C-alpha positions in Angstrom: -22.6 65.3 27.9 -20.7 65.1 24.7 -21.2 61.2 24.9 -24.3 61.0 25.4 -25.3 63.3 22.7 -23.4 61.9 19.9 -25.0 58.3 21.0 -28.7 60.3 21.0 -27.5 61.6 17.9 -26.4 58.4 16.2 -30.1 56.5 17.0 -32.1 59.3 15.8 -30.2 60.3 12.4 -27.3 57.1 11.9 -24.8 58.1 9.3 -20.8 57.2 8.9 -18.9 59.1 10.8 -16.1 61.6 9.2 -12.5 61.3 9.7 -13.0 65.0 10.7 -15.8 64.0 13.2 -13.8 61.3 15.0 -10.9 63.9 15.5 -13.3 65.8 17.4 -14.4 63.2 19.7 -12.9 62.5 23.6 -10.7 60.3 23.4 -13.1 57.4 25.5 -15.8 57.4 22.4 -12.3 57.4 19.8 -11.3 54.4 21.1 -14.7 52.2 21.1 -15.0 53.1 17.7 -11.3 52.4 16.8 -11.8 49.0 18.8 -14.9 48.1 17.0 -13.0 49.4 13.2 -10.5 46.8 14.4 -12.6 44.1 15.0 -14.1 44.2 12.1 -11.2 44.1 10.1 -10.3 41.2 11.8 -13.3 39.7 11.2 -13.4 40.5 7.3 -9.5 39.4 6.7 -10.9 36.2 8.7 -13.5 35.6 6.7 -11.2 35.9 3.3 -9.0 33.5 4.9 -11.7 30.6 5.6 -13.3 31.7 1.9 -10.2 31.5 0.4 -9.3 27.9 1.9 -12.8 26.5 1.3 -12.8 23.9 -1.3 -15.9 25.7 -3.1 -13.8 28.8 -4.0 -10.4 26.8 -4.9 -9.7 25.2 -8.2 -9.8 21.6 -7.6 -6.5 20.0 -6.6 -4.7 17.3 -9.2 -5.7 14.6 -7.8 -9.4 15.7 -7.4 -9.4 15.9 -10.9 -9.1 13.8 -14.5 -6.1 15.0 -16.8 -5.7 13.5 -20.2 -2.6 11.7 -20.4 -2.3 11.0 -16.6 -3.3 8.0 -15.1 -4.1 7.9 -11.1 -3.9 5.1 -9.4 -4.6 4.6 -5.5 -2.3 1.7 -4.2 -3.6 0.0 -0.9 -1.3 -0.6 2.1 1.5 1.6 -0.3 3.2 2.0 2.9 3.8 -1.8 3.1 6.8 -3.9 1.4 5.4 -4.7 -1.9 3.0 -1.5 -2.0 5.5 0.8 -1.4 7.7 -0.7 -4.1 4.9 -0.4 -6.7 4.4 3.0 -6.0 7.9 3.6 -6.3 7.6 2.3 -9.5 4.3 3.6 -10.9 6.0 7.4 -10.0 9.0 6.6 -12.1 6.6 5.7 -14.5 5.0 9.0 -14.2 1.9 8.0 -12.6 -0.1 9.9 -10.5 -0.3 7.9 -6.8 -2.4 8.0 -4.0 -0.9 5.8 -1.4 -3.9 4.6 1.4 -2.1 3.2 4.7 -3.5 2.8 8.1 0.4 2.0 9.2 -0.7 -0.8 11.1 1.8 -2.8 9.1 3.4 -1.0 7.1 6.2 2.2 7.4 5.9 6.2 7.6 9.2 6.2 6.7 9.0 4.4 3.6 6.4 6.9 2.3 8.4 9.6 3.6 11.1 8.6 1.3 8.9 8.3 -1.5 8.0 11.9 -0.7 11.4 13.2 -0.8 12.2 11.2 -4.2 8.9 12.9 -5.9 8.3 16.4 -4.1 6.8 18.1 -7.6 3.1 19.0 -6.8 0.4 16.6 -8.3 2.4 13.4 -8.0 2.5 11.5 -5.2 -0.5 12.1 -1.7 -0.2 10.1 1.3 -3.9 9.5 3.3 -3.6 8.2 7.0 -7.1 5.9 7.0 -8.5 2.3 7.6 -10.1 0.7 4.9 -12.4 -0.5 7.6 -14.3 3.0 8.3 -16.6 2.8 5.2 -17.1 6.6 6.1 -13.0 7.5 5.3 -13.6 5.1 2.2 -16.2 7.2 0.7 -14.4 10.3 1.6 -11.0 9.0 -0.2 -13.2 8.2 -3.6 -15.4 11.3 -3.3 -12.8 13.7 -3.0 -10.1 12.2 -6.0 -10.2 11.1 -9.3 -8.9 7.8 -9.8 -8.1 5.9 -12.7 -7.3 2.7 -11.4 -6.6 0.8 -8.1 -4.0 -1.3 -6.7 -5.6 -3.5 -3.7 -2.2 -4.5 -1.4 -3.3 -4.0 1.9 -3.8 -6.8 3.9 -2.6 -8.8 6.5 -0.4 -11.5 5.1 0.9 -13.9 8.0 -0.2 -18.0 7.1 0.9 -18.3 10.8 -0.9 -15.1 12.4 -4.0 -16.4 10.7 -4.6 -19.3 12.2 -4.5 -17.8 15.7 -6.5 -14.9 14.7 -8.8 -15.8 11.8 -11.5 -13.2 11.9 -8.8 -10.1 11.9 -7.9 -12.2 8.2 -11.4 -12.0 7.1 -12.3 -8.6 8.0 -9.1 -6.7 6.7 -9.3 -8.9 3.8 -12.3 -10.1 2.6 -14.3 -7.5 3.9 -12.2 -4.4 3.4 -12.1 -5.8 -0.1 -15.6 -5.8 -0.4 -15.6 -2.1 0.9 -13.0 -1.1 -2.0 -15.0 -2.7 -4.5 -17.8 -0.7 -3.4 -16.6 2.3 -3.6 -15.1 1.9 -7.1 -18.4 0.7 -8.3 -20.5 4.0 -6.8 -17.5 6.6 -8.1 -16.8 4.8 -11.8 -13.2 3.7 -10.8 -12.9 1.6 -14.0 -9.8 -1.1 -13.3 -8.7 -3.1 -10.5 -5.4 -5.0 -10.0 -5.8 -7.1 -6.8 -3.0 -8.7 -5.2 -3.9 -12.2 -4.2 -1.8 -15.3 -3.3 -0.7 -19.0 -4.1 -2.1 -19.6 -0.5 -5.7 -20.0 -2.9 -4.2 -23.0 -4.4 -3.9 -24.7 -0.8 -1.7 -28.3 -1.3 -1.8 -29.5 -5.0 -1.8 -32.7 -6.3 0.1 -31.9 -9.4 3.2 -29.2 -10.1 3.9 -26.4 -11.6 0.8 -24.8 -10.4 -1.1 -23.5 -13.4 -4.4 -21.0 -13.2 -6.4 -23.7 -13.8 -5.1 -25.4 -10.8 -8.6 -26.5 -8.3 -8.2 -23.6 -5.4 -8.3 -25.6 -1.8 -7.2 -23.3 0.3 -6.0 -24.8 3.9 -5.7 -21.7 6.3 -7.7 -18.2 6.8 -5.0 -16.4 5.0 -5.8 -17.9 1.8 -9.3 -18.8 2.7 -10.1 -14.6 3.0 -8.1 -14.3 -0.7 -10.1 -16.7 -2.5 -13.6 -15.4 -1.4 -12.2 -11.9 -2.2 -11.4 -12.8 -5.5 -14.6 -14.6 -5.6 -16.9 -11.3 -4.8 -14.7 -9.4 -7.5 -15.3 -12.6 -9.9 -18.9 -12.3 -9.2 -19.1 -8.5 -9.6 -17.5 -8.3 -12.4 -20.1 -10.4 -14.4 -22.3 -7.5 -15.0 -20.1 -4.6 -14.8 -17.3 -3.1 -17.2 -14.8 -2.8 -15.1 -11.5 -3.9 -16.2 -10.3 -6.5 -13.6 -6.5 -8.3 -12.6 -6.0 -11.0 -10.3 -2.6 -11.4 -9.4 -1.6 -14.7 -7.6 2.2 -14.3 -6.3 4.6 -16.7 -4.5 7.5 -16.3 -2.0 8.7 -12.6 -2.5 12.1 -11.6 -1.5 14.7 -8.9 -2.3 14.4 -5.1 -2.2 14.9 -2.1 -4.6 17.8 -2.5 -6.7 18.5 1.5 -6.1 18.9 1.0 -2.3 15.9 3.5 -1.5 13.5 1.2 -0.3 13.1 -2.8 1.9 11.7 -5.0 3.9 10.8 -3.5 7.1 8.5 -5.8 9.9 7.2 -4.7 12.9 9.5 -6.4 15.7 6.5 -8.0 17.0 5.7 -9.8 13.7 9.1 -10.9 13.1 8.5 -14.5 13.4 5.4 -14.8 11.7 7.8 -13.0 8.6 9.3 -14.4 5.5 12.0 -16.7 5.3 14.6 -13.5 4.4 13.9 -11.8 7.0 14.5 -14.5 9.3 17.9 -15.0 7.5 19.0 -12.0 7.9 18.1 -11.3 11.3 20.3 -14.7 12.2 23.2 -13.1 10.4 23.0 -9.5 12.6 22.6 -11.8 15.8 19.3 -10.3 16.0 18.0 -14.2 16.9 20.6 -17.1 17.4 19.7 -18.5 14.1 17.8 -20.0 11.5 15.5 -23.1 12.1 14.4 -25.2 9.0 11.4 -27.1 10.2 11.5 -30.8 7.8 14.3 -32.6 6.2 12.5 -35.3 5.0 10.4 -34.4 2.4 10.2 -36.1 -0.9 12.5 -33.5 -2.4 16.2 -33.4 -3.9 17.8 -32.3 -0.6 14.6 -33.6 1.9 13.7 -29.8 2.2 10.6 -27.7 1.1 10.9 -26.5 -2.3 9.6 -23.0 -3.2 9.1 -20.2 -6.2 11.3 -17.0 -5.1 10.1 -13.8 -7.1 11.8 -10.6 -6.5 10.0 -7.6 -5.6 10.9 -5.7 -8.6 9.7 -8.3 -10.9 6.4 -8.4 -9.0 6.1 -4.7 -9.1 6.9 -4.9 -13.0 4.0 -7.9 -13.3 1.4 -5.3 -11.6 2.6 -2.4 -13.9 2.0 -4.8 -17.3 -1.3 -5.9 -15.9 -2.2 -2.4 -15.4 -1.3 -1.7 -19.2 -3.2 -4.7 -20.3 -6.2 -4.4 -18.6 -9.4 -4.6 -20.5 -13.4 -3.5 -20.0 -15.3 -6.4 -19.0 -12.3 -8.9 -18.9 -10.9 -10.4 -16.0 -7.3 -11.5 -16.1 -5.9 -14.3 -13.5 -2.3 -14.8 -13.3 0.6 -16.4 -11.3 3.4 -14.6 -11.1 6.6 -16.5 -10.3 9.8 -17.9 -11.7 9.0 -21.3 -12.8 11.4 -22.8 -10.9 11.5 -24.2 -7.4 14.2 -24.2 -5.0 14.7 -25.8 -1.6 15.2 -24.6 1.6 18.9 -25.6 1.9 19.6 -24.0 -1.5 17.8 -20.8 -0.1 19.8 -20.8 3.2 23.4 -21.7 1.5 22.3 -18.7 -0.8 21.9 -16.2 2.4 25.0 -17.5 3.7 26.7 -16.3 0.6 24.9 -13.0 0.1 25.5 -11.9 4.1 29.3 -13.1 4.2 27.8 -14.8 7.9 27.9 -18.2 8.7 24.4 -18.7 9.9 23.5 -21.0 12.2 21.0 -23.2 11.2 18.6 -26.1 13.1 17.1 -28.8 11.2 13.5 -29.4 13.1 10.9 -31.7 12.4 8.5 -30.9 9.6 5.4 -28.1 10.8 2.0 -29.5 10.5 0.0 -28.1 7.1 3.9 -27.5 5.2 3.7 -29.1 1.6 6.6 -30.2 0.0 6.5 -28.3 -3.5 5.0 -25.3 -4.8 6.2 -23.5 -7.6 4.4 -21.3 -10.5 3.7 -22.1 -14.2 4.5 -18.7 -15.4 3.5 -19.5 -19.2 0.2 -17.8 -19.6 1.3 -14.4 -17.9 4.2 -14.6 -20.5 2.0 -15.0 -23.4 -1.1 -12.2 -22.7 1.3 -9.7 -20.5 5.2 -10.2 -22.3 6.1 -10.3 -18.7 9.0 -13.1 -17.4 10.7 -12.9 -14.2 14.4 -11.4 -14.6 15.8 -11.4 -11.2 16.1 -15.1 -10.9 19.3 -15.4 -9.4 18.6 -16.3 -5.5 21.9 -14.8 -4.0 21.6 -11.8 -6.1 18.1 -10.8 -5.1 19.2 -11.2 -1.2 22.9 -9.2 -2.0 20.7 -6.6 -3.1 18.3 -6.8 -0.1 21.0 -7.1 2.7 22.5 -4.2 1.4 19.6 -2.4 2.5 19.2 -4.0 5.7 22.9 -3.4 7.1 22.2 0.8 6.4 19.2 0.5 8.1 19.4 -2.2 11.0 16.4 -0.8 12.7 14.2 -0.7 9.4 12.8 3.0 8.9 12.9 3.7 12.7 15.3 6.8 11.6 13.3 8.2 9.0 
């Protein structure tokens, strides 16, 4: 009867029970009330936790607000070979860095290396996202306060582009459009665009200047030129500061041994000549194949301009520093000196200490005899010049990393 009386009393005259009254209740009623109080307390605690973690009840993160004296740079493709080296340099120079990468070509191990080197709050964040997803791109730009974008993210193999041209137009041209639109919506004022000498195609005259006609001959070069054209058209009615860097054959790695080049195994055949050289030196492939020995050059093999990745990154940072509103700068980034494929192979043999087997084969269709830059303009405007121009030294630095990481970043 006591239980029902208490319930009826509460219904007629609801009031809080005192501790003394609670002590007088029978065990069943007391247990019910205790359970309800515990449930209410648990819900209150949960609500506090949810509220405390809600973005509307916390101060914005360092990445979501602008800070005087700090430049926040979005590095797209920052888990890749060149992008990761650029992120390292920016972090060393006290920039705030956000890396966006879908890891289709990049390496999570490179991100982990950078995170270990720069663990401080507000220095580096990594966002796993695909730039082909407009919802993800909008979220990235709406939740972060970027001052500049270095746009490296791109598939970048000439041979592969001829097999899968639509993939290249989507990944390079379409994704660049998405980034550019997001920058415009969110008033990001600087763009440093990573382009390529492949936009020039087969120039009739050497060396290549910025005024050399752009007549690309493969989908990779065409997709990059289309992206450049979009950027240039947009810039005519925008106050955005734009720098376009067209660079040549990239080699080398971080002199400190922290980062290196680690292409996906399935893409090794499409990769750079330096990667093939190191694979041959380690016995991953039987030897090097040099295609074409009858070109009108000093030794019959193709001549290319090899730029060390450390110099290339330095050019990007100088471009970022010198970028001016409502102006566009277009620069070739190279050494200005051509080296033959035979010279490269000999330098690789000396750098690795391995007598690499070399097979000389007929020409590959579409290859041209000479490609090298005239770096006069970038020296004049940005005070930049290549410093690491000894081919053997650059290859030795890269080889040291390769030997220490025979499986790339797989162990990270």
